[in-house]
LUMFIGU-862919 format. One record per residue: residue number from 1; residue in three letters; x, y, z of N, C-alpha, C in turn. Coordinates in steps of 0.2 Angstrom, whole numbers, plus 5000, padded with zeros to 4 digits. Each point is the difference from the previous one (the first is absolute). Layout:
N
+------+------+------+------+------+-------+-------+-------+------+------+------+
! resi ! resn ! n.px ! n.py ! n.pz ! ca.px ! ca.py ! ca.pz ! c.px ! c.py ! c.pz !
+------+------+------+------+------+-------+-------+-------+------+------+------+
!  NUM !  ALA !    X !    Y !    Z !     X !     Y !     Z !    X !    Y !    Z !
...
+------+------+------+------+------+-------+-------+-------+------+------+------+
// end
This chain:
59
+------+------+------+------+------+-------+-------+-------+------+------+------+
! resi ! resn ! n.px ! n.py ! n.pz ! ca.px ! ca.py ! ca.pz ! c.px ! c.py ! c.pz !
+------+------+------+------+------+-------+-------+-------+------+------+------+
!    1 !  MET ! 5005 ! 4995 ! 5000 !  4994 !  5005 !  5000 ! 5005 ! 5007 ! 4999 !
!    2 !  GLY ! 4998 ! 5004 ! 4998 !  5004 !  5007 !  5000 ! 5006 ! 5000 ! 4995 !
!    3 !  ARG ! 5001 ! 4995 ! 4995 !  5005 !  4999 !  4996 ! 4999 ! 5003 ! 4994 !
!    4 !  GLY ! 4995 ! 5002 ! 4998 !  4998 !  5002 !  4993 ! 5003 ! 5007 ! 4999 !
!    5 !  ARG ! 5000 ! 5005 ! 5003 !  5004 !  5005 !  4999 ! 5007 ! 5000 ! 4998 !
!    6 !  ALA ! 5003 ! 4995 ! 5005 !  5007 !  5000 !  4999 ! 5002 ! 4996 ! 4994 !
!    7 !  LYS ! 4996 ! 4995 ! 4998 !  5001 !  4995 !  4994 ! 4999 ! 5004 ! 4994 !
!    8 !  ALA ! 4994 ! 5005 ! 5000 !  4999 !  5005 !  4994 ! 5006 ! 5004 ! 4999 !
!    9 !  LYS ! 5004 ! 5002 ! 5005 !  5005 !  5006 !  5000 ! 5006 ! 4994 ! 4996 !
!   10 !  GLN ! 5002 ! 4994 ! 5004 !  5005 !  4996 !  4998 ! 4999 ! 4999 ! 4992 !
!   11 !  THR ! 4994 ! 4999 ! 4998 !  4998 !  4999 !  4993 ! 5001 ! 5005 ! 4995 !
!   12 !  LYS ! 4998 ! 5007 ! 5003 !  5002 !  5006 !  4997 ! 5008 ! 5001 ! 4999 !
!   13 !  VAL ! 5004 ! 4999 ! 5004 !  5007 !  5001 !  5000 ! 5002 ! 4995 ! 4996 !
!   14 !  ALA ! 4999 ! 4993 ! 5001 !  5002 !  4995 !  4994 ! 4999 ! 5002 ! 4994 !
!   15 !  ARG ! 4993 ! 5003 ! 4998 !  4999 !  5001 !  4993 ! 5004 ! 5005 ! 4998 !
!   16 !  ASP ! 5001 ! 5006 ! 5004 !  5004 !  5006 !  4998 ! 5006 ! 4998 ! 4998 !
!   17 !  LEU ! 5004 ! 4994 ! 5004 !  5006 !  4999 !  4999 ! 5001 ! 4996 ! 4993 !
!   18 !  LYS ! 4995 ! 4996 ! 4999 !  5000 !  4996 !  4995 ! 4999 ! 5003 ! 4993 !
!   19 !  TYR ! 4996 ! 5005 ! 5000 !  4997 !  5003 !  4993 ! 5004 ! 5007 ! 4999 !
!   20 !  ARG ! 5003 ! 5002 ! 5005 !  5002 !  5007 !  4998 ! 5007 ! 5001 ! 4997 !
!   21 !  THR ! 5001 ! 5004 ! 4996 !  5007 !  5000 !  4996 ! 5004 ! 5004 ! 5004 !
!   22 !  HIS ! 5006 ! 4997 ! 5001 !  5006 !  5003 !  5004 ! 5005 ! 5003 ! 4996 !
!   23 !  GLU ! 5004 ! 5005 ! 5002 !  5006 !  5002 !  4995 ! 5006 ! 4998 ! 5005 !
!   24 !  THR ! 5002 ! 4993 ! 4999 !  5006 !  4998 !  5005 ! 5006 ! 5001 ! 4996 !
!   25 !  ASP ! 5005 ! 5003 ! 5004 !  5007 !  5001 !  4997 ! 5004 ! 4994 ! 5001 !
!   26 !  PHE ! 5001 ! 4997 ! 4996 !  5003 !  4992 !  5001 ! 5007 ! 5001 ! 5001 !
!   27 !  GLY ! 5003 ! 5005 ! 4997 !  5007 !  5001 !  5001 ! 5002 ! 5003 ! 5008 !
!   28 !  ALA ! 4995 ! 5004 ! 5003 !  5001 !  5002 !  5007 ! 4998 ! 4992 ! 5004 !
!   29 !  LEU ! 4996 ! 4997 ! 4999 !  4999 !  4994 !  5004 ! 5006 ! 4995 ! 4999 !
!   30 !  ALA ! 5003 ! 5000 ! 4994 !  5006 !  4995 !  4999 ! 5006 ! 5002 ! 5004 !
!   31 !  LYS ! 5001 ! 5007 ! 5000 !  5004 !  5003 !  5004 ! 5000 ! 4998 ! 5008 !
!   32 !  GLU ! 4994 ! 5001 ! 5002 !  4999 !  4999 !  5007 ! 5000 ! 4993 ! 5002 !
!   33 !  LEU ! 4998 ! 4996 ! 4997 !  5001 !  4993 !  5001 ! 5006 ! 4997 ! 4999 !
!   34 !  HIS ! 5005 ! 5003 ! 4995 !  5006 !  4997 !  4999 ! 5006 ! 5003 ! 5004 !
!   35 !  GLY ! 4998 ! 5007 ! 5001 !  5006 !  5004 !  5005 ! 5001 ! 5004 ! 4995 !
!   36 !  SER ! 5006 ! 5004 ! 5002 !  5002 !  5005 !  4996 ! 5006 ! 4997 ! 4995 !
!   37 !  ASP ! 5000 ! 5005 ! 4995 !  5004 !  4998 !  4994 ! 5007 ! 5000 ! 5002 !
!   38 !  SER ! 5003 ! 5004 ! 5005 !  5006 !  5000 !  5002 ! 5004 ! 4993 ! 5004 !
!   39 !  GLY ! 4994 ! 4997 ! 5002 !  5002 !  4994 !  5003 ! 5002 ! 5001 ! 5007 !
!   40 !  GLU ! 4999 ! 5005 ! 5003 !  5000 !  5003 !  5008 ! 4992 ! 4999 ! 5003 !
!   41 !  ARG ! 5002 ! 4997 ! 5006 !  4993 !  4999 !  5003 ! 4999 ! 5006 ! 5004 !
!   42 !  GLU ! 4994 ! 5002 ! 5000 !  4998 !  5006 !  5003 ! 4998 ! 4998 ! 5008 !
!   43 !  GLN ! 5003 ! 5004 ! 5003 !  4999 !  5000 !  5009 ! 4998 ! 5006 ! 5002 !
!   44 !  SER ! 4994 ! 4999 ! 5005 !  4996 !  5005 !  5002 ! 5004 ! 5002 ! 5007 !
!   45 !  ASP ! 4999 ! 5005 ! 5003 !  5003 !  5002 !  5006 ! 4998 ! 4998 ! 5006 !
!   46 !  ASP ! 4995 ! 4995 ! 4999 !  4998 !  4998 !  5007 ! 5002 ! 4992 ! 5000 !
!   47 !  THR ! 5003 ! 4998 ! 4996 !  5002 !  4993 !  5001 ! 5004 ! 4997 ! 5006 !
!   48 !  ASP ! 5003 ! 5005 ! 5003 !  5004 !  4998 !  5005 ! 4997 ! 5003 ! 5007 !
!   49 !  ASP ! 4995 ! 5002 ! 5000 !  4996 !  5004 !  5006 ! 4999 ! 4995 ! 5006 !
!   50 !  TRP ! 4999 ! 4994 ! 4999 !  4999 !  4994 !  5004 ! 5005 ! 4995 ! 5002 !
!   51 !  SER ! 5006 ! 5002 ! 4996 !  5005 !  4995 !  5002 ! 5003 ! 5001 ! 5006 !
!   52 !  GLY ! 5001 ! 5005 ! 5003 !  5003 !  5000 !  5007 ! 4995 ! 4999 ! 5005 !
!   53 !  HIS ! 4993 ! 4997 ! 4999 !  4997 !  4999 !  5005 ! 4999 ! 4993 ! 5001 !
!   54 !  ALA ! 5000 ! 4999 ! 5006 !  4999 !  4992 !  5002 ! 4993 ! 4999 ! 5004 !
!   55 !  ASP ! 4997 ! 4994 ! 4999 !  4995 !  4999 !  5004 ! 5002 ! 5000 ! 5009 !
!   56 !  PRO ! 4996 ! 5003 ! 5004 !  5001 !  5000 !  5006 ! 5000 ! 4992 ! 5004 !
!   57 !  PRO ! 5004 ! 5000 ! 5003 !  5000 !  4993 !  5004 ! 4993 ! 4999 ! 5003 !
!   58 !  ARG ! 4998 ! 4993 ! 5001 !  4994 !  4999 !  5002 ! 5002 ! 4995 ! 5006 !
!   59 !  ASP ! 4996 ! 5001 ! 5005 !  5002 !  4998 !  5007 ! 4995 ! 4993 ! 5001 !
+------+------+------+------+------+-------+-------+-------+------+------+------+
// end
């Protein structure tokens, strides 16, 4: 009971995704999936934020 409105919205979204024409930049997608062209890995600034922290000892 009460699922009709939610199901109708899911159906609408699925139909939009199926039939809408998309302008996809496949070159940008390939770059994102395969990494940068220079072969260097991108590192974010927050990679080592938690490296110095250890779990507190449990009693």
